[in-house]
C-alpha positions as MATLAB code, in Angstrom:
seq = 'MKNTLPPNTTLNVIGKGSNYINQLKRVNQAFFDKPKTMKEVDLEIGIMRESICRYCATLRKAGRLFPVLKRQCNVTKYPKVTAWTTNPELVPPSTQLNLF';
ca = [
     108.373   57.165  143.810;
     110.204   59.530  145.590;
     108.749   63.434  144.613;
     111.293   66.806  145.253;
     110.463   69.741  143.908;
     112.151   70.699  140.671;
     113.326   74.324  140.734;
     110.280   75.959  139.983;
     109.407   79.920  140.113;
     105.595   79.896  140.835;
     106.253   77.885  144.397;
     107.771   82.135  144.639;
     110.557   80.856  146.915;
     112.656   82.933  145.295;
     114.797   85.387  148.067;
     113.943   82.610  151.020;
     116.825   80.865  152.324;
     118.006   77.370  151.624;
     116.129   76.200  155.539;
     112.341   77.229  153.905;
     112.955   75.506  150.569;
     114.374   72.559  152.684;
     111.191   72.190  154.897;
     108.918   73.202  151.789;
     110.212   69.567  149.793;
     109.917   67.975  153.136;
     106.644   68.799  154.060;
     105.659   68.294  149.921;
     106.960   64.710  150.784;
     104.843   63.307  153.404;
     101.799   64.818  151.696;
     102.607   62.752  148.846;
     102.646   59.325  150.065;
      99.141   59.324  152.220;
      96.767   62.268  152.493;
      97.249   63.316  155.682;
      96.153   66.238  158.320;
      98.363   69.441  159.074;
      98.682   68.111  162.329;
      99.889   64.326  161.176;
     102.960   65.889  159.185;
     103.971   67.683  162.128;
     104.900   64.800  164.317;
     105.488   62.476  161.518;
     108.193   65.333  160.251;
     108.888   67.014  162.956;
     107.742   70.690  161.836;
     106.111   72.510  163.571;
     102.082   72.898  162.404;
     101.561   76.691  161.842;
     104.575   76.373  160.061;
     103.152   73.859  157.584;
     100.484   75.800  157.270;
     102.898   78.392  155.936;
     104.200   75.793  153.271;
     100.748   74.184  152.641;
      99.817   78.213  151.147;
     102.184   77.679  149.066;
     102.140   74.824  147.698;
      98.438   75.392  147.058;
      98.789   78.391  145.727;
     101.182   76.699  143.177;
      98.296   74.064  142.250;
     100.450   71.469  143.987;
      98.511   70.565  147.218;
      94.844   69.083  147.203;
      91.909   68.468  149.547;
      90.845   64.798  149.878;
      88.415   63.848  152.025;
      87.007   65.361  155.870;
      87.799   62.763  158.551;
      88.707   62.411  161.677;
      92.182   63.375  162.706;
      94.720   60.403  163.934;
      95.782   62.819  166.561;
      93.881   65.594  168.199;
      90.986   63.323  167.324;
      88.932   66.135  165.901;
      85.898   64.883  163.567;
      86.164   67.053  160.682;
      89.398   67.890  159.632;
      90.806   68.102  155.766;
      93.298   65.665  154.594;
      95.177   67.131  152.341;
      97.422   65.369  148.866;
      99.921   66.129  146.926;
     100.015   63.443  144.631;
      97.637   64.514  142.244;
      96.743   60.216  141.620;
      95.132   60.226  145.033;
      92.989   63.027  143.990;
      89.177   61.996  144.252;
      87.683   63.269  140.779;
      85.390   66.362  141.035;
      81.369   65.817  141.421;
      81.186   69.177  140.019;
      78.754   69.465  136.708;
      79.799   71.590  133.279;
      77.256   73.803  132.737;
      78.516   74.854  129.481;
];
């Protein structure tokens, strides 16, 4: 399933250049397939990790990027890195208890 970003003002991309929007779409698609770290996406699509952080902030603010789990990064081998996804079906159910 191809996941593309529809024109949506909630992403706050009004006034951004076409390069920004194209890269945002590529980052969104890279996280959609399976949960990945930012560095894994960097190597997969060729956008610098520093820029991916900016795109991830935009996606998180829009409610489209979700943390899935902490694991070892396959690239850096750092033991506790967050794996992210833009696919709502891959988000684990919340363990937060409802008080009311």
